[in-house]
N, C-alpha and C positions, 0 to 999 in steps of 0.2 A: 504493500499500500505506499502512497504517496505520503512525505512527511506533511504533518500539519504545525504551520509556523504560528508564533504568537501574532504577530500584527505586520503581514509582508506589504510591499506596494503592491496598489492594487491600479493596472494601468493598461491602457489599451488603445484602440484605433483613435480615438479624440486626442489622448497625447501626442500618438506618433506624428499626427497630422499638423498639431501645432508646433511640433519640433521641427519637422520639415520646412513648415512655413517660415519660422525663425531662422533656420539654417539659410534656405535660398534667399532670404532678405540679405546677408551679409552680417547683420546685426548679431554677434556673435561673444561680444565683449560685455562689461558691464555696464551696457548703456542700450539704449533702443527702444523703439515702441513696446514691445511687448514687456518690458520692464516697468515703462511707465503705467499702462495698462493694468498690469497686476498691480501694482500698488493704488490705483482707483478704483479698481473692483473689490479688492478686499478691503481698502477703508469703507466702500459703500457698505459692504455685507456685514460688517462689524458695527457701523453706524458713528463711524469717527470721520474727523475732514482729513487727517492727513494719514499716510503712511509710507515707510520706508523700507524696501526690500534690502535683505542683508545675507550674508553669507551662512550664518545660522542663528538659532535662537539663544546661544551663548553669548553673540557677538552684541544681539539685541538687548539682552539683560547689561552688558557691559556698558554700552552707548547710555542707557537709560539710567543706570547708576551715575554716569559723570554728568550727564544731565541733569540730575537730581542735585548735582552739588558734594557728591562725595567725595573725599580727598582722603590721604593717607593718615590714617592714626583715627578715622572716624569709626563709628559701630553702626552696624547695618543689622535689623533683625530680620528674621525668616523662619517659615518652618523646616522642623528637623527632617520631617517627612518629605522628602524632595529628593531630585535626582541631582547630583554633584556640581552639574553646572550652574546652579542657583548660588551654592556658595562661593564657588571659584571665582565668578563674577565679580563679587565683593572684593576678593584677594586681590584680582586684576587691578584696583584700583587702590591697592595698599590699605583698605579698610579691614575691619575685623567682623566675620558674622556672629552674631548671637542667636542661639535657636531656641524656638517656642515648641512644644507639645501640641498634639492633634486633638481636636475635640472627637468624641465618639459619634457625634451624629452626624458628622458629614466626611472625618477623617482627616479635614482640613486645618490649619492654624487655628488654635482657639482663642477667640477674641478676649475671654476673661485673663486668659494669663499673660496676652498683650497689654491690656490696661494694667495688669499688676507689674509688668517689667518697666512701662512707661512711667507708671506711678514713681518706681523706684528710682527708676533714672533721674526723673525729674528732682526728686529730693537730694540726690547725688550733685545734681547741677549739670548732668552730662547727657543729655538727650539723646537718642541716634539720630543719625541725618535721613534716615530713609528707612520703610518695610518693604520687603519684598513677599507679598501675598502670594501663594503657589495656589493656583485650582487643581487638584490631585486628580490624575486618571481621568479627566474630563469633567469633574464637577467644580463650579465656582465654591470660593470661601463666601464666608457671609459677610459681603462688601458694606451693607448697611451699618452694621457695628464698628466693623474695622474701620472703615472711614471716618465715622465720628470720634473715634479714639483717636487716631492720626491727626484729624485737625486739631483736636483740643491740645494737643502737644506740639504741634507744628512739625510734624512728621512727613517726609513726600511718600505717597502712595505708589510703589509700582507693582502691576499685576502681570505675574509669571504666568502667563495663558498658554505655555509652550505644548500643553496636553489636551487644550480644553476649546479650540476653534470649534465653533458650531453649536457649544453650549451655551445656557442663558442664566442669568440672575434676576428675579424679579422682572422678567419682560425684556431686559437689556443683554445683548450680546457679550459672551466673554470677551475679554481683552478692551473693552470700553470702560471698565469701572475702576480704573487707577489714575494717577496723572500721566501715566506711561503705561503701555502694553506693549507685552514680547510673546511672540509666536514661535515657534518651530516647526519647520517642514523637512523634519530628518524622516529616512525612510521608512520609519514604523510608524508615522505619526497619521492622523485619520485623513489628510493631505499631504504628498510630498513633493518636493522640487530636487529629489535625491540628497541634496543635503541644503538647508537655508533656513532662513528665519524673517521675520517681519517685525518692525517697532511701529506702534500705531501711538496718535496722542491727537488731542483736541487744540494743540498751540502750534501754529506755524512755524514759530520762531524754533521750536525745539525740533520740530521735522527738519527744517532747513540746516540746523546745527548737526544733527545727526549724519544726514546726509552728506554734510561738507566733512566732518571727522572721518568716516566712511571710507571717503577717496583721499586717504592720507593728506585731507586738511589742505589741498591744494588751493592756492588762493586764485582769484579770477583773472590774473593777467595772462600775457603771451608766454613767458617763460616758466619755468617750474620756481614757484615761489612758495616756501612754506614757512608759517609764523607760529603754528599751533602743533602739538602732536596729534598725528592721525594714524589711521589704520586701513588696511587693505580688506574691507568688512562689505564691500558693495556685491549685490546679487548679479549673475551673468543674465543677459538676454534670453540665453537658450533656456537657462532654468526657469526663468519668469513664465516663458512659454507653456513648459511644463507645468507650471502651478496655476495657470489659468484654466487649461484642461482641466485640471484637478479639482479647482473651486467652483466649476460648473457644475460637479457633480455631488458637492459637498452635502446638500439636504438629503440627498438619496442615501449618501454614505452614513449619514448620523441616523437615519432610520433603520438602515439596515445594522449597526451595531446594537441600537437600542433593541431592535429585534431579536438579535443573537441573545443579549443577555436576559430578555424575557423568555427566550427557549430554554436557557440553562435554567434559570429560576423556576419554572414550570416543572421540568424534569427532574430536579433536585428538591423539591419542595418538602418531600418526606424523609430526606437523607440526613441521618442523624448527625449533628456536629458540623453541618456546611452551613454558613450564613454568608449572603452576601452584601456587598459594599452598601451601605444605606445612601437612599437619594434623599438630600435635604429638600424640606418644604419650601424652601425659598428659591428653587431653582431646577433647572434640567441638563442634566449631562448629556454631553456628546455620545455616551457611550463607548469613548475611545476603547479601554479595555475593561473587561468584566472581572472583577476581582472577588475573591472567597476569604474566608478565615474557615480553617480548620481545626476545630476541638478535639484532641486526639483522644479524652477520656469519653466521647459520646461516639465520635466517627469510627474509633477503632485502629486508627494509623496516624503518624503524623503527618504534617506539611510536606515536610521531605519526603517521607515514604510516598505519598502521592507524587510529588513531582519525579521523582524516580521512576514509579510505575508508568506515568504518562511518557517519561523519556524512553523508557525501553520499547514503548507502542511507536516509537516515531512521532512523538508528539510534544512541542515544545509549550513548554509553561516556564514562570518566573516569580522566584520570590518578590512580594513588595519590596519599595524603595528601603535599603537599609538607611535607619536615621543618620543624621549628618554627625549628631554627639557621637555615636557608636563608631563612627570611620576613623582609623589612624590618624589621617590627615587633620581631623579637627577634633582630637582627642583633650585638646588643652580648652577648648571654646567654651565658653559660659552656655548654659542650657537652663530653661525655666519648664519644670516640669520632665516627663519622659517615659512615665508608666504607659501611654495610651500607645505611642507610635512604636515604643518596644515591644509591647504585646502584638500589635499589628503584623510587625516585621516577624516576630516568632512563629505566626499563625497564618500569615498572609499570603497567597497565591494570587497569579495572574493567569486566568485561561484564555486560549485560543479566541482571539477576537476580531479577525480581519475582514474587513468589508467584503471579500470575496469568498469567507468561509460558508461550505455549504451545510444544507440542514444534515445531512448523512455525518458529514464531519463532526457536527454536534452530538449527533447521536453515538458516536464513536468514544468523543471525550466522556460523555456520562456514563457510558457503559464501562469504561475502567475505573471512573472515580468510585461508582456503586461497586465494582469488584474489589477495590483496593480496600473499601471500608468493612467490606465483608470478610475479607481473608487476612487483615491485620497488617495489610502493607507488605505480606509476603512475596517475592519475587516470581514470575513465571508469566511468559508472555499466552497471550490468549489462543495463538494457533490459528488464527485467521489469516 
């Protein structure tokens, strides 16, 4: 049987046609009509005035932090339960990440812990420069509460929506909820440009500055003049063409991924010890990855038993993000809380969720999950 991947790229004739159109036009560098169109169309989808196409979501976060005024020695708050790029972007600016635990209701950053941390910082007279709120696995954080807390303390709010394009919070699109938003178009995301990202904002001056820095901060004169530090962060016109074709089908991709989660949930509704990531009442996830937790005392096997059983059947699954405060790289960073995200990492697993996943693939995954619980995780292939 063919291997089932976690979240593979889903491309076809539409993407091929757009790429050939860009190629045949001769515009293959980080400038051109496809790039400009992708920025316009993505901005319109998200409901913000300005978008800047970049080489990665990490580049978008890095530029967002610089735009927010983060400098060497500053502190930046963020969720511990995230991909390492969120924290790494802070370090790129010479700043120090400070991590916060998750809330059980959404697995996202806990607003109560955010308020506690900022109040404590204010008493010390050392308020962090910015907060990066992460939209985990396609579900937005609670921005109504988070923004009020940030505004009370004068903290810039950056939305790491790398995983959440197509998600919603109280009727607003993911990415539009902070002062600046960042998306990723990595190969495993809900839409891909093979590698790439986008910075979005309502402030034209910020967008212009991001675009300037992303092209090595070259001054608009005939010769090569540089007065500020810049980066090689722009997306190519070819990759933007791929992104446009993917964006055209984003609503269908969101529907399919949500349907996949619903199918898993129906099929495993009576499976002891299996719980699905909660969807918060305030929003609508894009369904990027279907995530479960495994309670071994009820299920009969551990999360790793299940992961290995799936792997033996050529099915890719993956533990939830290892929290940043548990990573050797950030072992010395300050952390508030920790019990929730540590438990999620211990028990959490991402199931195959790609937009092209077939119903028979879902049945195959479900069958192995059930058999693993029944056999206590003992090895042995199905023989199919």
